[in-house]
Structure formats: C-alpha cells, structure tokens
C-alpha atoms as one frame of an Amber mdcrd trajectory, in Angstrom:
protein
 157.929 172.614  43.520 158.992 169.685  41.756 161.686 170.905  39.008 161.201
 168.506  35.790 163.174 168.254  32.413 160.874 168.391  29.081 162.311 167.262
  26.454 162.602 169.555  23.409 161.736 167.316  20.065 164.568 167.138  17.132
 162.253 169.790  15.008 162.288 172.398  18.001 166.339 172.565  18.235 169.233
 173.478  16.322 172.528 171.070  17.009 174.097 173.170  19.602 170.027 173.305
  21.583 170.056 171.563  24.409 168.124 168.398  24.402 165.704 169.124  27.861
 164.353 172.402  29.080 164.503 172.570  32.863 161.357 174.168  34.708 158.507
 173.669  38.143 155.638 172.301  37.909 153.259 175.229  39.217 149.964 173.103
  38.967 148.726 169.659  38.187 145.297 168.459  37.021 144.762 165.152  39.554
 141.216 163.804  37.385 143.035 164.699  34.057 146.465 162.949  34.989 147.601
 167.018  33.519 150.676 169.159  34.561 151.536 172.782  34.067 154.898 172.883
  33.962 156.906 176.348  34.025 160.547 176.938  31.835 162.404 180.814  32.335
 160.611 182.160  29.464 157.441 181.743  31.044 154.043 179.438  31.194 154.358
 175.933  28.170 151.264 176.314  27.031 148.881 173.291  27.448 149.069 171.048
  29.800 151.406 168.303  29.908 151.195 164.219  31.075 153.551 162.798  33.665
 155.005 160.110  30.223 155.695 163.758  28.438 158.635 165.222  31.533 161.528
 163.300  33.713 161.450 164.326  37.216 164.552 166.066  38.622 165.544 164.577
  42.126 167.961 167.964  42.745 166.030 171.736  42.677 167.817 173.336  39.516
 165.151 176.221  40.016 163.413 177.951  41.809 159.940 179.650  41.608 160.831
 182.723  41.563 163.569 182.310  38.713 161.210 181.046  36.593 158.247 183.777
  34.914 154.773 183.382  35.620 153.016 186.606  33.869 153.793 184.936  30.423
 152.126 182.189  27.821 154.850 181.206  25.784 155.467 178.029  23.320 158.109
 175.112  23.800 159.498 176.140  20.742 159.976 179.959  22.000 161.491 178.831
  25.083 163.789 177.416  23.232 164.940 179.718  21.495 164.745 182.479  24.641
 167.531 181.180  26.270
C-alpha cells in the first residue's frame, strides 16, 4: 500500500492544524484515474485524482493503522486528529 499526503484546504483547518493529512491508497480505478484514500479516522468521502495528493517515499502508516469501516469527510478527519 502506498502512503500519501493529502493537502488540507485552508477553510478546513485552524492555525495549529496540519497542512497535510497522511493516508493510504486502499483502492484505485485505473480507467477513471481515481483513488480511494483511507486515513486514521476512516475512508475519505469521494475519489481523488492523482494531482490532489502527494506520494510519500516512506511507509509511515500501515493498513491496520487506518479505519476501513467508516466513511468520513476530510474536514471531519482533520477534527478527529
């Protein structure tokens, strides 16, 4: 599984919040070029194209570190940290 950094939009974070959220690609649709990303709080709603996240060269998260049961918005995932 590939680790990624998903940028958090300015409107979804406070002064002390992180600029990026770490996640793992759990599914990809090669026909559409869309990826499903899971973070510690759950699977992010919607699909992300490749230009919306950055690949991390290190494996900082493992598959058992993320919650694959819940669907969560990026805003709620930032709040859950």
